[in-house]
N, C-alpha and C positions, 0 to 999 in steps of 0.2 A: 440550594438550588436544584430544580429537577433536571431530568434527562433532556427534555425538550428545551428548557432555558439554556442549558449548556450548548446544545446543538445550535440554537439561535445565536449564541454568543460567538462560537468558533466560526460560524459561517460569515461573520464580518470580515474574516481573514481568508475567505474562501476555502475553509476547511469544513469537514463534516465529521460526525460520529460514525465510525465504521463497526461499532459493537462495544460491548462492556461486559464485565463479569465481577463476581465476588471472589478475591484471592483466597488461597489457602497456603499452607506451609510449602507446598510443592511447586508454587509458582515463583519463588525467589524474589518476593516483594516484601518490603518492610511491613512488619505486622500492624503499624499504624494506618496503613492503606486498606480501606474497607471496600472501596469500588475502583476498578481500573476501567478508564474509558479510552478506547483506541481512537486515534484521529488520522484522517487521510484527506487527500484533495477533493474539493467539492467541484465537480465538473459540470459544464465544460469551461467555466470562467477561471479556474484556478491558475492556469499557466499565464494568462494575460496579467493577472493580479501579481503573481510572483515576479515576472520579468519587469515589472515597474518598481521592484524594490531596489534598495542601495546595494544588497549583496550581489544582485545580478549586474546592475549598471556598473559597479565598481570592479567587476570581474574578480570577485573573491574566489579563492580556491574552495571547491565544493560549495558553490553558492547555495544550492538547494538545502543542504544540511545546515549550512550557516544560518539561513533564513528560518528554517524550522525551529532550530535551537533558540533563536531570539524570539520568535513569535510565540511558541508554545510555552516557553518559560515566562513570557508576559501574561499569557492566559492563566497559567498555573498560579502566578502571584496574585492575579486578581480573584482567583477562586480559592485562595488559601490551600492550595493543593501541591502536589509534587509532580514534576515533569520527568518522563522517561523517553529514551530515544532509541531507534534501531541502528544507531551508529555510535561511534566513540567508545569509551571505556567508562563503566563496565559495559559489555555487550549483552543487551537483555534479549530474552527469548521470545521475540515477537511472533514467530511462526507458532509457537505453542499458545502463546497468549490470544492470538487471532482465533485459533481453534477452540479455545476455552471460552471465547465470547458466544459461540453458537451462531454467529453470523458468517463464518468462513470455514472451509474445510480443506484437507488435502486433496487435490484433483487427481484424476487418473494419470496425469503427467508429473505429479508430486507437487507442482506448484500450488500456492493457495488459490482457492476460488471463493470469491465472495457473493453473497446472495444478490447484491445489486451491481457490483463492479465486474463480476466474472473474474476472469484471469488478468484483467487490467488492474487488479487491486493493488494499492501500495499504501504503506503506513508511514507517516511522518513523525509520529510520537504518540504519547499517551499521557493521560492525567490520572494521578492517584489522588482519590478523594478520602477524606478522613471519616466519612459516614457512608452508610448504605443509601442508595437511591433506587427508585423503582426502575427496573430495566424492561424493555420490550420483551415479549416472548420469543423463545428460540423458534427457528423455522427448520424445515427439512433440507438436507443436502440437495442442491438443484441437479447434481450428476446422476441421482437415482433415476430420474426420468428424462435422461438425455442420451443421444446416439453417440456421444463422445467424439466429436470430429477432432478434438484436440490430439487424439491418439495417432492420427495419420496426417496431421497438417504439415509437419516439418519436411521440407523437400529433401534434405539430406539426413533424415532421421537422427538429427542431434538431440532432439528432445522427444522422448517417448516414454512409455511405462516402465522401460528398463533403466531410465535415468537420463543424465544431461551430459553430453559430450561437448564441452566447451570448445575444445579445439576444432571439431567439425563446424560448429556454429560460426566461429570467427573466420574459419576458411572460406565459408559461403559468403560472408559479408565483405570479403576481400575481392570477390569476383564482380564482374559487370552485372550479372544476373542478381547478385545479392544486393546491390545498391538500392533496390526498391524497398527492402526491409529496413535499411537505414532510415528512409524517410517515412515509411508507413507504420514500422514496428514489427514485432515478433509475430510470425504467421500462426504459430500455435495459440498464443494469447488472443489473437484476433478471431480465431476460429470459433472460440466459445460463443454459443448463442447469446448469453448474457452480455458479453463483451461488445458484441455486435451493435447493441443498443446503448452502450456506454459512451457517451459524448466526449471523449478526452481529445484535447487539442493535438492533432498530428505532430505539431512542433514539439510537444512534451515528449512523445514517443521517440521522435528524431533525436532529442537531447539525450535521453537514457540510452539510446542504442550507440550513439556516438561515444559517450562515456565508456560503455561496455566494450566497444571495439578497441579502445585505446588503453584499457586497463591491463 
């Protein structure tokens, strides 16, 4: 199956390919895996699709992870491949894998920035294929030609080039002024010019922010 055929298949579940690469010994992937394909939400319809699932309706604990586990394992079985996840045990190095794909990079604020999703990128899982398939050519890091608004977007300087102060971030979210970020999402992520054109459902950002606040 080709890259394009796999992308078409996963889009039936409102997922999309966010990159891929050919693993080597340093990637901590079983040697039988010849191509690793990274998957994430296909916006803007992903959230509506996910919230119609039994995991969401039955109020499962960690419903998004539970849904991802079920759906990506089903896809992996159909493709005779192996599923990997950015949660659970063992904990796989998705940050490194994303950079290895050539479709995402470490941004000026250290978060991953994706060529299409910007700082709004998220990974739900990966498919390990037993053979090499043709992958799209790698592109240049978008930050190279950007004025980097992410560096100054955080009102309380919780997320900057110096790192991430979780305590400062949560303190802001607990104020009246900070409630807008709970419904709109992280100001730093939204400041990325690529993120501005990424049509994620605001309800999805609200969910992630609420989970973060209570974690």
